[in-house]
C-alpha positions as MATLAB code, in Angstrom:
seq = 'XXXXXXXXXXXXXXXXXXXXXXXXXXXXXXXXXXXXXXXXXXXXXXXXXXXXXXXXXXXXXXXXXXXXXXXXXXXXXXXXXXXXXXXXXXXXXXXXXXXXXXXXXXXXXXXXXXXXXXXXXXXXXXXXXXXXXXXXXXXXXXXXXXXXXXXXXXXXXXXXXX';
ca = [
    -162.099  174.653  -11.848;
    -163.600  174.517   -8.673;
    -161.183  175.304   -5.523;
    -159.657  171.997   -5.610;
    -156.887  169.809   -3.645;
    -155.706  166.839   -2.954;
    -155.156  165.536    0.821;
    -152.849  162.673    1.462;
    -152.920  160.944    5.200;
    -149.986  158.641    5.566;
    -151.230  157.347    8.794;
    -154.559  156.110    6.977;
    -152.663  155.334    3.769;
    -155.385  157.795    1.914;
    -155.973  160.498   -0.599;
    -158.903  162.235   -0.627;
    -160.251  164.516   -3.510;
    -161.566  167.829   -2.093;
    -163.828  170.004   -4.044;
    -165.259  173.213   -2.407;
    -164.487  172.085    0.957;
    -166.210  168.587    0.432;
    -164.531  165.525    0.078;
    -165.676  164.105   -3.103;
    -163.535  160.871   -3.702;
    -161.450  158.957   -1.577;
    -158.570  156.616   -2.977;
    -156.331  154.088   -0.908;
    -152.395  155.068   -1.422;
    -149.415  153.422   -0.579;
    -146.279  155.596    0.749;
    -143.204  155.602    1.773;
    -141.759  152.186    3.400;
    -139.028  154.473    5.457;
    -142.062  156.699    6.555;
    -142.241  160.417    6.344;
    -139.384  162.804    5.660;
    -138.159  165.683    3.244;
    -134.440  164.477    2.792;
    -132.753  163.659   -0.727;
    -131.545  160.000   -0.455;
    -133.833  159.334    2.445;
    -136.522  157.243    0.554;
    -139.286  158.889    3.100;
    -142.769  160.664    1.572;
    -142.468  164.386    1.829;
    -144.696  166.353    3.959;
    -146.242  169.643    3.646;
    -147.930  171.327    0.667;
    -147.011  170.566   -3.012;
    -148.568  171.193   -6.403;
    -148.745  169.426   -9.471;
    -145.957  170.602  -11.521;
    -146.371  168.250  -14.227;
    -148.852  165.745  -15.630;
    -146.757  162.971  -17.752;
    -148.397  159.838  -19.898;
    -151.829  161.349  -20.809;
    -151.585  159.857  -24.255;
    -150.450  156.313  -22.740;
    -152.564  153.342  -22.631;
    -152.934  151.997  -19.198;
    -150.130  149.700  -17.382;
    -147.462  151.779  -19.525;
    -144.036  151.578  -17.787;
    -142.241  154.685  -17.145;
    -138.942  155.590  -16.701;
    -137.190  158.802  -15.944;
    -140.835  160.130  -16.756;
    -140.556  158.602  -20.009;
    -142.666  155.371  -21.404;
    -140.245  152.198  -21.634;
    -142.111  150.461  -24.682;
    -143.592  147.993  -22.149;
    -147.071  147.409  -20.901;
    -147.059  145.916  -17.667;
    -148.421  142.613  -16.711;
    -147.691  139.765  -13.529;
    -145.530  138.055  -15.674;
    -142.966  141.361  -16.615;
    -143.670  141.888  -12.778;
    -142.296  138.050  -11.953;
    -139.450  138.672  -14.519;
    -137.950  141.925  -12.454;
    -139.143  141.315   -8.967;
    -136.997  143.931   -7.540;
    -138.027  147.119  -10.320;
    -139.963  150.251   -8.648;
    -142.712  150.430  -11.152;
    -143.824  153.769  -12.027;
    -147.094  152.722  -14.192;
    -150.203  154.225  -16.085;
    -149.850  158.046  -15.286;
    -147.452  160.257  -13.686;
    -148.098  163.420  -11.242;
    -144.738  165.069  -10.775;
    -145.014  166.779   -7.017;
    -143.526  170.418   -6.583;
    -143.300  171.340   -3.196;
    -144.238  174.739   -2.009;
    -142.251  175.299    1.149;
    -139.004  176.815    0.847;
    -136.693  174.992    3.083;
    -138.763  172.549    4.256;
    -139.930  170.688    1.015;
    -138.811  173.049   -1.960;
    -134.719  174.282   -2.926;
    -131.281  172.361   -1.429;
    -131.487  168.601   -0.202;
    -135.663  168.719    0.348;
    -136.666  169.796   -2.681;
    -139.551  167.235   -3.657;
    -139.130  167.821   -7.258;
    -135.502  167.383   -7.517;
    -136.223  163.970   -5.652;
    -138.722  163.050   -8.373;
    -141.525  162.755   -5.769;
    -144.623  161.366   -7.896;
    -148.394  160.558   -7.442;
    -148.307  157.333   -9.895;
    -149.390  154.194  -10.703;
    -148.091  150.959   -9.408;
    -148.501  146.987   -9.842;
    -152.514  146.692   -8.332;
    -151.288  143.380   -6.672;
    -148.766  145.560   -4.756;
    -151.310  147.714   -3.181;
    -152.182  145.017   -0.692;
    -148.886  145.141    0.937;
    -148.181  147.999    3.737;
    -146.420  151.336    2.373;
    -143.619  150.084    0.143;
    -142.445  153.383   -1.820;
    -139.269  154.908   -1.936;
    -140.955  158.070   -1.469;
    -143.749  158.210   -4.254;
    -146.866  158.167   -3.607;
    -148.618  154.987   -5.042;
    -151.948  154.471   -6.681;
    -154.342  151.199   -8.135;
    -154.028  152.102  -11.865;
    -157.794  152.658  -12.208;
    -157.472  155.452   -9.653;
    -154.395  157.180  -10.596;
    -156.012  157.189  -14.220;
    -159.092  158.796  -12.927;
    -157.685  161.125  -10.718;
    -155.252  162.209  -13.474;
    -158.463  162.826  -15.804;
    -159.678  164.864  -12.994;
    -156.963  167.111  -12.313;
    -155.524  170.287  -13.842;
    -151.580  170.884  -13.511;
    -151.157  173.397  -10.710;
    -153.527  171.903   -8.467;
    -152.742  171.712   -4.682;
    -151.941  168.348   -2.405;
    -151.060  168.614    1.549;
    -149.320  165.607    2.392;
    -149.433  164.909    6.479;
    -148.652  162.323    8.904;
    -152.006  161.999   10.655;
];
């Protein structure tokens, strides 16, 4: 694969797919309601360099609901969303992130993988609001599906505030 990485701007709520130094595609995202931060329990989006440690859900239908990285057997629809308004929906695909910077986003109480930080689908109607995740990077389902299919495990991600 070409020199590929993802650039996530928390300030702009955008994810850019970069190939060979060129932005090939940008996607809107929703990061953490609590802003940027690395600490366990902060519900913040971690900054710095990460990699996709695992791709999850490639064999599942669009709008599959996941809990603990496993399909629940449910397929999300607005009615299900109304029944469980407080649920943190993880839908369609999961790109599980692992930090690459020891002491900053890797190991100890700042480890992104141990915090279960993902790029994942969310109910599309929720993407119109300000940042609202519990630390993850949420995407429209069609976008996360497209991105998932374009990437290999191991691809790097740079998450930053500006």
